[in-house]
C-alpha positions in Angstrom: 6.0 -6.5 -21.3 5.7 -9.9 -19.6 9.6 -10.0 -19.8 9.7 -6.6 -18.0 7.5 -8.1 -14.9 9.4 -11.3 -15.0 12.3 -9.9 -13.9 10.3 -8.6 -10.3 9.1 -11.9 -9.4 10.7 -15.5 -8.8 10.1 -18.5 -10.9 7.7 -20.1 -8.9 5.2 -17.2 -8.9 6.1 -16.4 -12.6 4.0 -18.8 -13.9 0.8 -17.8 -11.8 1.1 -14.2 -12.7 1.4 -14.9 -16.7 -1.8 -17.1 -16.3 -3.2 -14.8 -14.2 -2.3 -11.8 -16.5 -3.3 -13.4 -19.9 -7.0 -14.1 -18.0 -7.3 -10.6 -17.2 -6.0 -9.1 -20.2 -8.8 -11.4 -22.1 -11.3 -10.0 -19.7 -10.4 -6.5 -19.8 -9.8 -7.1 -23.6 -13.5 -7.9 -23.9 -14.3 -5.0 -21.5 -12.7 -2.8 -23.5 -13.7 -4.4 -27.2 -17.7 -4.8 -25.8 -18.1 -0.8 -25.1 -16.6 0.1 -28.3 -19.4 -1.8 -29.8 -22.2 -1.0 -27.6 -21.6 2.6 -26.9 -21.8 4.4 -30.1 -24.8 2.1 -30.9 -26.5 3.1 -27.4 -25.4 7.0 -27.8 -26.8 7.0 -31.6 -30.3 4.9 -30.6 -30.8 6.7 -27.2 -29.6 9.7 -27.8 -27.2 12.2 -25.6 -30.1 13.1 -23.1 -31.3 9.3 -22.1 -27.7 8.3 -22.2 -27.0 11.0 -19.8 -30.1 9.6 -17.6 -28.5 6.1 -17.6 -25.0 7.5 -16.7 -26.7 9.4 -13.7 -28.4 6.4 -12.4 -25.1 4.4 -13.0 -23.2 6.8 -10.8 -26.0 6.8 -8.1 -25.7 2.8 -8.1 -22.0 2.9 -8.1 -22.5 4.4 -4.1 -24.1 1.2 -3.4 -21.5 -0.9 -5.1 -18.8 0.8 -3.2 -20.8 0.2 0.1 -21.2 -3.4 -0.5 -17.9 -3.7 -1.7 -16.8 -2.3 2.1 -12.8 -2.7 0.7 -13.4 -6.5 0.5 -11.7 -6.3 -2.9 -8.7 -5.6 -1.4 -8.7 -6.7 2.2 -10.4 -9.9 1.5 -8.2 -10.5 -1.5 -5.4 -10.2 0.8 -6.4 -12.4 3.7 -7.3 -15.0 1.1 -3.9 -14.8 -0.5 -2.1 -15.3 2.4 -4.1 -18.2 4.2 -4.8 -19.9 0.4 -3.7 -23.5 2.1 -5.8 -23.2 4.9 -9.4 -24.6 3.9 -10.8 -23.6 7.3 -9.6 -20.2 7.4 -10.9 -20.0 3.8 -14.3 -21.1 4.8 -14.2 -18.5 7.6 -13.4 -15.4 5.4 -15.4 -16.4 2.6 -18.3 -16.8 4.6 -17.9 -13.9 7.1 -17.4 -11.5 3.8 -20.6 -12.8 2.2 -22.5 -12.2 5.3 -21.4 -8.9 5.9 -22.0 -8.0 2.1 -25.9 -9.2 2.1 -26.6 -6.9 5.2 -25.1 -4.5 3.3 -27.2 -5.1 0.5 -30.5 -4.7 2.4 -29.5 -1.5 3.8 -28.5 -0.2 0.4 -31.7 -1.3 -1.0 -33.6 0.6 1.8 -31.5 3.9 1.3 -32.6 3.7 -2.4 -36.3 3.1 -1.6 -36.3 6.4 0.4 -34.5 8.2 -2.1 -36.9 7.3 -4.7 -40.0 8.0 -1.9 -38.7 11.4 -0.9 -36.7 13.1 -4.0 -38.7 14.2 -7.2 -35.3 13.6 -9.3 -35.5 9.8 -8.3 -39.4 9.1 -8.3 -40.2 10.3 -11.7 -38.3 7.0 -12.8 -38.3 4.8 -10.0 -37.5 1.6 -12.0 -34.9 3.0 -13.9 -32.8 3.1 -10.4 -34.1 -0.5 -9.3 -33.2 -1.9 -12.3 -29.7 -0.4 -12.4 -29.7 -1.4 -8.8 -29.6 -5.1 -10.1 -25.9 -4.7 -10.5 -25.1 -4.5 -6.8 -26.6 -8.0 -6.3 -24.5 -9.5 -9.3 -21.2 -7.9 -7.6 -22.1 -9.4 -4.4 -22.7 -12.7 -5.7 -19.3 -12.5 -7.7 -16.4 -12.8 -5.4 -13.6 -11.4 -7.5 -11.6 -11.0 -4.3 -11.9 -14.8 -3.8 -10.5 -15.8 -7.2 -7.9 -13.1 -7.1 -6.6 -14.2 -3.7 -6.4 -17.6 -4.8 -4.8 -16.1 -8.1 -7.3 -18.2 -10.5 -8.3 -15.8 -12.7 -9.3 -18.0 -15.2 -12.9 -18.8 -13.8 -13.4 -14.9 -14.0 -12.6 -14.8 -17.6 -14.5 -17.9 -18.4 -17.7 -16.7 -16.4 -17.6 -13.1 -17.7 -17.1 -13.9 -21.4 -20.3 -16.1 -21.3 -22.3 -13.4 -19.7 -21.0 -10.3 -21.1 -21.0 -11.8 -24.7 -24.4 -13.0 -24.4 -26.2 -10.0 -22.8 -24.1 -7.6 -25.2 -25.9 -9.5 -28.2 -29.0 -9.0 -26.5 -28.9 -5.4 -26.3 -28.1 -4.9 -29.8 -31.4 -6.9 -30.6 -33.8 -5.5 -28.1 -32.5 -1.9 -27.6 -33.9 -0.3 -30.7 -35.1 3.4 -29.8 -34.9 5.6 -27.0 -38.2 4.1 -25.3 -36.3 1.2 -24.8 -33.5 2.5 -22.4 -34.9 0.6 -19.3 -33.7 -2.6 -20.9 -29.8 -1.4 -20.9 -29.8 -1.5 -17.1 -32.1 -4.8 -17.0 -29.9 -6.5 -19.3 -26.6 -5.4 -17.4 -27.9 -6.3 -13.9 -29.2 -9.9 -15.5 -25.7 -10.4 -16.8 -24.1 -9.6 -13.3 -26.2 -11.9 -11.6 -25.9 -14.7 -13.9 -22.1 -14.6 -13.4 -22.4 -14.0 -9.7 -24.7 -17.0 -9.4 -22.4 -19.4 -11.6 -19.2 -17.8 -9.8 -20.6 -19.5 -6.7 -21.2 -22.8 -7.9 -17.5 -23.1 -9.0 -16.4 -22.0 -5.4 -18.5 -24.6 -4.1 -17.4 -27.1 -7.0 -13.7 -26.6 -7.4 -12.5 -25.2 -4.4 -14.7 -26.9 -1.7 -15.7 -24.0 0.1 -18.7 -24.3 2.4 -20.7 -21.7 3.8 -20.7 -21.4 7.5 -22.2 -19.0 10.2 -19.2 -17.5 12.0 -19.3 -16.2 15.5 -20.2 -12.5 15.7 -16.7 -11.6 17.2 -15.5 -13.1 13.9 -17.8 -11.5 11.6 -16.8 -8.2 13.5 -13.1 -8.6 13.0 -13.6 -8.8 9.3 -15.7 -5.6 9.6 -13.4 -3.9 11.2 -10.6 -5.1 9.3 -12.2 -3.4 6.1 -13.3 -0.2 7.6 -9.8 1.6 6.9 -10.4 0.7 2.8 -14.1 0.9 2.8 -13.3 4.6 3.5 -10.9 4.9 0.7 -13.2 3.0 -1.6 -16.0 5.6 -0.8 -13.4 8.5 -1.2 -12.2 7.3 -4.3 -15.8 7.0 -5.7 -16.1 10.7 -4.5 -12.9 11.5 -6.8 -14.1 9.6 -9.8 -18.3 9.5 -9.9 -19.4 12.8 -7.5 -18.7 15.0 -10.5 -21.3 13.1 -12.8 -23.7 13.2 -9.8 -23.2 16.6 -9.4 -23.2 17.8 -13.0 -26.7 15.8 -13.4 -28.4 18.4 -10.4 -26.8 21.6 -12.5 -27.1 20.7 -16.1 -28.8 18.7 -18.4 -29.1 15.2 -19.3 -27.6 16.1 -22.5 -24.6 17.5 -21.4 -24.0 14.8 -18.8 -24.4 12.4 -22.1 -21.6 14.3 -23.6 -19.5 14.1 -20.4 -20.4 10.3 -19.7 -19.6 9.4 -23.2 -16.2 10.2 -23.2 -15.8 9.2 -19.6 -16.9 5.8 -21.0 -13.6 5.9 -23.4 -11.5 6.6 -20.3 -12.5 4.1 -18.4 -12.0 1.7 -21.0 -8.4 3.1 -21.3 -7.8 2.6 -17.7 -9.0 -0.9 -17.7 -5.9 -1.8 -20.1 -3.9 -1.6 -16.8 -6.3 -3.5 -14.7 -5.3 -7.0 -15.9 -1.4 -6.0 -14.6 -2.4 -4.4 -11.4 -5.1 -7.1 -10.3 -2.5 -10.0 -11.1 0.4 -8.5 -9.3 -1.6 -7.7 -6.3 -1.2 -11.1 -4.4 2.2 -11.0 -5.4 2.9 -7.6 -3.9 0.9 -8.8 -1.0 3.6 -11.6 -0.5 6.8 -9.2 -1.3 6.2 -6.1 0.8 5.4 -8.1 4.0 8.2 -11.0 3.4 11.0 -9.1 1.7 13.5 -6.6 2.6 13.9 -4.9 -0.8 10.0 -4.0 -0.9 10.6 -0.7 -1.7 12.9 -1.4 -4.4 10.1 -3.5 -6.0 7.8 -1.0 -5.7 9.9 1.8 -7.3 10.4 -0.9 -10.4 6.6 -1.1 -10.9 6.2 2.6 -10.6 9.0 3.0 -13.3 7.2 0.0 -15.6 3.8 0.3 -15.1 4.0 4.4 -14.8 5.7 4.6 -18.3 3.1 2.6 -19.8 0.6 4.9 -18.7 2.4 8.1 -19.6 2.9 6.5 -23.4 -0.7 5.4 -23.7 -2.0 9.1 -22.5 0.4 10.7 -24.9 -0.9 8.4 -27.9 -4.2 9.1 -26.8 -4.2 12.7 -26.4 -2.5 13.0 -29.9 -5.4 11.1 -31.5 -8.3 12.2 -29.1 -10.2 13.8 -32.0 -10.0 11.1 -34.3 -10.9 8.6 -31.4 -14.0 10.3 -30.3 -15.3 11.0 -33.8 -14.7 7.5 -35.0 -16.5 6.3 -31.9 -19.4 8.6 -31.3 -19.6 10.6 -34.4 -18.9 14.1 -35.6 -21.6 15.4 -33.3 -19.1 14.9 -30.3 -16.1 15.9 -32.1 -15.9 19.4 -29.9 -16.1 17.4 -26.6 -12.8 15.5 -27.6 -10.6 17.9 -25.7 -12.6 16.0 -22.4 -10.5 12.6 -23.4 -7.7 14.1 -24.3 -7.7 15.9 -20.7 -8.3 12.8 -18.8 -5.1 11.3 -20.0 -3.4 13.4 -17.0 -5.9 11.5 -14.3 -5.0 8.3 -16.1 -1.5 8.8 -15.2 -1.6 9.9 -11.7 -4.7 7.3 -11.4 -2.2 4.4 -12.4 0.8 6.0 -10.1 -1.7 6.1 -6.8 -2.5 2.4 -7.6 1.2 1.1 -7.3 1.8 3.5 -4.2 -1.8 3.1 -2.6 -2.6 -0.7 -3.4 0.6 -2.3 -4.3 2.2 -0.6 -1.8 0.4 0.8 1.2 -2.6 -1.8 1.1 -0.3 -5.0 0.5 1.8 -4.0 3.7 -1.6 -3.6 5.8 -0.7 0.1 5.9 -4.1 1.1 5.0 -4.7 3.8 7.4 -1.9 5.8 5.5 -3.9 5.4 2.3 -7.1 6.3 3.9 -5.8 9.2 5.5 -4.5 10.4 2.0 -7.7 9.8 0.2 -9.7 11.8 3.2 -7.9 14.7 2.1 -8.0 14.2 -1.7 -11.7 13.3 -1.8 -12.6 16.4 0.6 -10.8 18.7 -1.6 -12.1 17.3 -4.7 -15.9 17.1 -3.3 -15.2 20.9 -2.6 -13.6 21.7 -5.7 -16.8 20.0 -7.5 -19.3 22.0 -5.6 -17.8 25.1 -6.3 -16.8 24.7 -10.0 -19.0 22.7 -11.6 -22.0 25.1 -11.0 -20.1 27.8 -13.1 -18.0 25.4 -15.7 -19.8 22.7 -15.9 -17.6 20.0 -17.4 -14.4 21.5 -17.4 -15.3 22.0 -13.6 -15.2 18.1 -13.2 -12.0 17.7 -15.1 -10.4 20.2 -13.0 -11.8 18.8 -9.6 -10.9 14.8 -10.4 -7.3 15.9 -11.7 -6.4 18.0 -8.9 -7.6 15.3 -6.4 -5.5 12.8 -8.0 -2.7 14.6 -7.9 -3.3 15.6 -4.6 -3.5 12.0 -3.6 -0.4 11.3 -4.9 1.6 13.9 -2.8 -0.5 13.4 0.4 0.6 9.5 0.1 4.3 10.2 -0.9 4.5 12.8 2.2 3.5 10.3 4.6 5.5 7.6 3.1 8.6 9.9 3.7 7.4 11.7 7.1 6.8 8.0 8.8 9.5 6.2 6.9 7.2 3.6 5.8 
């Protein structure tokens, strides 16, 4: 696999790509293995109802994570990658992004508090949402975008391995029955906060980055620069998590638990491709902006990574019943079809990353990516509202798949229409 990607990048970049790939592969392997250990345990100990309640809280807090990320995982990564030798510029980017994210954190906290005060579904269990919200703080403190832009992903790997292993062990030790469900978001949030604080120490020590307060117009320029991909991220979240939220309002926590259990496995499978796409993104930023054969590079990426997604999807579909039974037990066997159908979602999701992130975002054509997401996101939301109350889990699956396919069609249509 490394050989295939090595043909697309030159010798100078090859070493960094391989190092970053294996660092991210180690991290994603950990992200894949640990859920496979904790998910079956939590589903059995907490039961489908409490697991569904946690899934709903996670989906709600996911919106706040998108708000505070503000698309910087792409735009800030791109700017760091293009200015990695300019220390003054790095200080400016880091400081501006952290200020914006901090302000958005307090805005998010106010919104969550209002939800808890005025809506019964939230105020019956306020601590659940506040404890889950701790992961938002962890995401802000952990500037993945900086390490990715600097192509120094090994730091992320080291930090995450330490925090994730420690707090995963803590879950096994402390969570013993369904009444301990609040410990899950508490420990998860604590792990992300620990990783975030340590990452800031590393940035200060190893990269000599200093926090400074930039001029207002500079901060506003980064706020404006991230706007398109912020909207894209919001709409992406609509494509992925609105189904869980709506399902929680029209169905029971138990049904949500069954769906979320299958979706967690799906996310773990999607995570297999994250090391590749994240390690390639800084390289794609340079190639699509500097080389005349950018489209050829993207086509080769689509063939290689898309082919891998197709193969993985076919294998998981064939063995979906055995996978679900092995991980969650016989009680979940009848829901194995969810994982099988999600493999269509997997394929188009990977293809959309190549077109939208590796090409449109990397080449600063964010507005076309955003426009496509507007169409796909709105259609997905409408389908969710119409289908889920009648078809429940099947309504979520139909909406998500249609949304991903429509996103591919829209982006390709814009590329051919405007000869991008």
